[in-house]
N, C-alpha and C positions, 0 to 999 in steps of 0.2 A: 640864646635859644639852645635847648638841649634835645638831641634826638635819641631815639631808642635803638636804632640800627636801620638798615635799609629794608626791613621786612615789608614795609608798606609801599615800596617802590616797584618799578617795573621788574618783571621776572627776567631771567637771563635770555629767554627767547625774544625779548623786546629790546635788547641792547642795540642802540642805533649803529648802523654800519659805520658811520663816521667815527665812532669811538673804538673800532676794532683795530685800527692802524693809527699809531700816534708816535710823536717824538718822545725820546726818553733821555733822562740824565741819570748818572750813577754817582751817588755819594758814598765814598769809600771810608768806612770806619773800622776796617779790620784790625788796625793797630790798637784802637781803643777797646775793641771787643776781646782781643787776645789778653789784655790786662784785666778786663772786667766783663764776664759773660752777661751780666745784668745791665750793660750799657744801654742808655736811652738817648735817642736822637732828640736834640733840643732845637728850638728855633735858631739860636745863635750858631749852631753847626750848619744849618741850611744857609743862613745869611753869610757865613764865612765862605761856604762853597760858592754862593752867588757872586761874592766879591772877586773871586778868582776866575770863575767860568761864565758868568752872566746869569740872567734871570732864569728861573724855572720856566719850562716851556708851557705856554698857554695850551690847554687841551692835551697835555702830555703826561708822561709817567715820571715819578720819582722812584728810582730803584735804589734800595739800601744794601750796599755790599758790606757784609760782616765777616765773610770767610766761613760762615756756617754751612755752606754747601759741601765742605769737606767732610761733614758728618752725615751726609745724606744716606749713606748705605749702612748706617749703624743706628738703630732705633734708640738705644739707650743714650748714645752720644748726642743725637739730634734733639732729644727731649731734655737732656741734661738736668734731670730731677734728683732731688734728695729729700730728706724728711721735711724740709721747709717748702718744697714745691719745685717747679721747673725754673731753671736759670738760663734764660735765652734773651738776646738783645731785642730791642724794639724802639718804640716811639713814646716820648713822655706825653702826659695828658695835655699840657700846654701846647706842645708841638702838634699833636693830633688835631686839637681844636683849631689851631692856626692853619694847618694844611687843609682842613675841611672848609673853613670860613673865609680864608684870605688868599691862599695859594691858588694859582691858576691851573693846577694839575687835575687830571681826571682820576688819579689814583696812585697808590703806592705798591711797590713790589718788594718782596723780602725773600731771603734764603731760608728762613725758619719755617716751622710748621704752620704758624699763624701770623697774621699781620701784627698782632699785639705781642708785647714782651711776655716772657714766662710769668712774671710777677703781676701782670695786669689785672688779675682777679682781685687784687687788693687795692687797686687804684680807685680814685674817685673822680669821674665815674669809672666803674670797672670796664675793662676792655675798651679803652678810648678810641682806638682805630675803628672798631666796630660801631661804637656809639656815635662818633662824630663823622668820620669819613663816609661810611656806608649810609648814614642818615642824611648826608649832604649829596646823595646821588653820585658818589665817587666809588671807585672800585679798589679791590685788593687782590694782588697776585702773591701766592705763597710758593715755597719750596723751589725758588728759581735757582738755576745753576749757571755757571760760566759768566757771571757778571764781571769777573776779572778780565774777560776778553773784550769788554766794551769800553769805549772811551768815556771820560766824564760827561761829555755832551756830544750830540751828533748822531746817536743811534736812533733807529726807528723800530718800535715794537709792534708785532702783530700778535694779538691776543683774542682770538675768536672763541667764545664759549659754545658748548653744545646748546642748541636752542631748546632747552628743557622748559616746556610750558609750566608755569607755576614754580619753577626752580629758583632758589635763592643763590645757588652756586653751581659750578660745573668744572669738571676736569678740563684743562686747557694745555695744549702743547704750545708754549710761548716761544716765539721766534724773534730774534733781533737782527736787523740788517745794519751793516756798517759800510761806509765807503772804503774801498781799497785803493 
């Protein structure tokens, strides 16, 4: 099945309350992104993380730590574009499809401007996180910060959107709780 995005789903005013607070895991790929700003998360990266930390949380978030939040105060750096387009990390087509169809998560969170990689306009399908995850009634959080302060597993994310009737997105002040 191929989805076109979540545009036909519920608007943000109808996000169920049970989905506003959820467990979260952090997959840290900062070393790979430092070597390759076009790095793509693949299924095998998630499987390797699961082998070390346990399964992805049912009804929870997968947060992708890339180190990109260090660029947050510099528009040119966060977009990282040249004559060939933006160069930012993201998720491969196969991984986005797998996360949408098989992973038990409610969504993905990233430190970049969008949930898709900078080069995702040229993927097939284009913008796979939007095409697959949003189309599967899963969510995306962008421009996250401080993922380096979260453990690989065990955090709880609070992500309540503004209840914009008819809205397909909303600003959110995402909070994470960790046990001390």
